[in-house]
C-alpha positions, 0 to 999 in steps of 0.5 A: 555432554549428558548435562547439556542434553538434559538441560535442552530437554528441560528447556523444550518441555518448559517451552511446550508447556507454555504453548497451548491451544484455546478453543471457543464455541458458538452458542449452538455448541459448534466450534467457533475458533481455535487460538494458538496461545503462548504464555496466555497471549495469541501467537501465530494464528487464530482459525475461525469457523462458521456456525455449522456442523461441517466446520467450514472456515470463516477466517484465518488471522495470522498475527504479524506483531502486537499491532498488526495481523494478516486476515484471510476470509472465506465465503460460503463456497469455501473459497477465499473472498478477501485477504489483507493486513490490518493494524490497531482497531481493524484499520486496513493497510497495504494492498488488499485482494478481493475475489469475485465471480467475474473479476478480482480487485486489489485495493491499496489502503493508506493511513491518511490523517489517522484514518483508513483511506482508499488509495489506488484500485486495480480491477482485474479480469479473470484473464489477468487483464487490468480493467480500465476507467470506472473499474480501476484508479491508479498511477505509475511512478517512473524514475528512469529505472533507477533505484540509486543516484549520486549527490548533485545529479538530477533524478527525473521522475514521470508520474502518470494517472493511468486510470482516472477516477472521474474522466480521461478529460480531467487534469492532474498536478503533483505536490511534494514537500519542499523538505520531506522530513517536515511531512508526518507519516500520515500526511496529516500536515501536508497542507501546513508545510511548504510544497512544490507543485508540478502541473501536468504537461498540458499546463506546465508552461512548456511547449508541447511541440514534439509530443505525440497527440496520442500522449495524454498530456493532461494526465502526466506530470514530470519533475526532477529532484536533486539531493545534496546528501547521501543516504536512503531518501523518501519521495512522498507526496500526492497526485491530485486529479481534478476538474472545475465544476464551475468558476469557484468550485474544484472537484478533486481526488487525491492519490498518495505516494511514498517511494524510496531512492538511495543516494550515494556520494558523488564519485561512487560507483553505481554502474551495477544499479538499475 
């Protein structure tokens, strides 16, 4: 028992000895940053300070992996101004939060064609209401409240451009790969593979009789997917908002999506799933 205790103490001492702080300073002599190092490499976090004697926070970086980090920035009022994740050469990914005096924003960044792409945008008032057109641009993806289906059944999907980029009078269409495995992670080859195209309810060739006039049929697309094999499946594609400037020119904005659905073999019990 004594031998095991001694070995544990030695191990802890060796670990602590490899873990240290490194401080850097502005040219003025004020503290610039404190980095937590392990064996000479940055771990956990780095804290950066503004160039003043009060050591006001400038930003905090939390290292998530060798290639990704979470960043929190501070303004001159010592409040968080923005936060979100980056990968590689500072490219933003995922949902970033921006804090302004009169509103906040959530901006979704995606890696599209090896570049950072501004995808969906939610602008939120200080009363937590999502602000409409000209402030926000996002869609809804509804799969009947299901996260699991069985092979051979049809998964019905409803997509709606909730807040358009251009106008409430624009139209939409949804493109998904015929074989999702052919689509690269950054969607860079989406125009090179076979795609299924789903038009809006306005242009899908199906009668609108029975649909309320209040339904924005030009901003909604519906389609179904049937799986032959079980497992975890990705539903990826692009929702395109567009309008025709003239007979030969179409203006569009693309919103990319990547959803997950679980497929179980026919006969499996999914009664407990949503």
